[in-house]
N, C-alpha and C positions, 0 to 999 in steps of 0.2 A: 221303379215300377209304378204304374198308375192303376188304380182300381176304379172302374166305372160302376156306380151304384144306381139302384132304381130310385127314381124320384117319387114314385107312387105305388100303391098296391095294384095288382092285376096279373094278367097272364103274359109271359114273355114269349115273343116269337122272333126267330132269327131271319125270317123271310117276310117280304112284303105281302105275300099271299100264297095260297096253295098252288103248287106246281112251279113257283118262281124260285130262282136261285137265292141263296142267303145274301144278306147285305155284306157280310164279311166272313172269312174263315180263319181258323187258327193258322198262324204263319204269315198272314197278310200284313203288308205295310199299311198303317193307319195314319190318317191325317187328322188334325184338330178339326172338329165339326163334322166328321164323317159319321153317318148313321151306321150303328152296329146292330140294331134290332128295334123292336117296338114293344110297348106294354099296352095291353088292351084292358080296359075296364068299362063295362056297360056300353060296348060298341064305340067307345072313344079310344082312338089310337094315338099314343104319344111316342115320338121317335126318341130313341136313346142314342145320344151322340157322344163321341169321344171328346174329352177336354185335354187330351195329351196326344202327341204324335209318337209313333214307335211301331213295334211289332205286336200283333195280337197274340198274346201268350196262351190264353185259355178262356173258355166260357165257363162260368161258375154255376150256371143253371142250364137245364136242358130245354129244348123246344117244348112249349106248352106248360112249363112249370109255373106255379104261382110264385110271385115275388111280393115283398113288402118294402115300404120306404127304407132306404139304407142298405138293403140286401146287395151284396156284391153280384154283379152280372158278368163283367168282362175284366180281365187283367191284361194291361198293355205294358210291354217292356219298352221303356224309352230307349231310343237309339237311333 
């Protein structure tokens, strides 16, 4: 399993904007480099991308939660 962690502090979002579908959902097949969410800090948005391929097992934070560097965001089951 691979755990994707936050590279910086901020607010985690699963969607690119209000009313838009999530970048990915639990159970989706994930490719290396695929965007799984974004972290916003002071109106700067940083994409969170997967560094492993597999199945998205779970999100460890909810939409709008605060994250800190190193906090787990997504678990991907390799496969």
